[in-house]
N, C-alpha and C positions, 0 to 999 in steps of 0.2 A: 503494499500500499505505500501512497505517497503522503507526505506532509499536509495536504490539503484533502485527504481522504476522510470520510465518515464512514462507519461501520454500523449497519442496523440490522439487528437480530430479532426476529420475530417467530422464528421457527422452532428450535431447539438450542439449550444451553449448551450441551456438549459439543456442539459443532464449531464453537469458539474456545480456544485455550485462553481461559480468562486471566492467566498470569501474563502472558505475551501481550494481550489486549491491555491490560493496565500498564504494563511497562511502556508500549507503544504511545500510549496516551499520555503519560507522564513525562517522557522524554521528548515529544513533540514530532514523533514518528508518524502520527496521524492527528488530523484535526479533531475529532469527536467521535461519540458514538451514542446509538439510541438503543438501548438493552431492554427487551421486553421478557426474558428468558434467562435463567441462571442455571448453572450445574446444580445448586441448591437452592430451593425455593421455599419459603422466601430467602433471599441473600441475608447473611448474618447482619447484625447491628453495625458492626464494625468493617463491612465490606467496602473497600475503597471506592467502587463506584457510586457510593450514596454521597460522598463529599466533594467529588471531582467537577469541576465547573464546566469541562467540556464532554459530561456525559448525562444523558437524559435518561432516567430508569421509569419505566412503568409495570405496573403490578400483573404481568402476563394476562393483558387484555387488549393486546394490539389487534387481535382479531375481531373484536367486538364492532360489529356494524349492523345496521338495521336489517340487511340483506342475509348476513351470517346467522342472527338470531333467529329470524323468521325461517331460514332453512332448517336449522337445528330443530324448533319447536313442530315445524311441520313434518319431518322426518320422525319425530319422537310420536307425535299423535298417530300418524299413519302406523307406526310400528306397534303401538299399544292396540290400536283398532284391530290391526292384523292378527295379532297374538290373542286377543279376546274372540275372534272369529275361529280361532285353531288353525291360522294360516300365517305363522310368522315369516317376516321378511328381513332382509339384511341380516342374515344370522352370521354371526362371527365364526362359530365352528359348525359347519354343517354335519362332519362325521359324529359330534357328540350329539346333535339332535337326531340323528337316526339311530344311534345307539339308544337314547333314551326312549324313542318311538318302540323300538323292539322289546324293551323291558316291559312295555306296557304303563 
């Protein structure tokens, strides 16, 4: 990264090496960071990113938009209705469901 670069992570904490990021931010190796996810959540009270002027931290809700919440709730309602009708959808482990049906 360059000294003008900003890193934005709203994906998963472990994809960023936090120690290297903190070092780069402190040394001027990059301009700043926006961090929505950490290796450990919530980050400890003494986590360096909490006090750095070139870091913006959000509480793991960078995904929150009207559209995302609408999709989550619509999918959840559909799944509950389908399960209630005995026809579950979006099954995470189809083999386990087949096994449970075999057992009765």
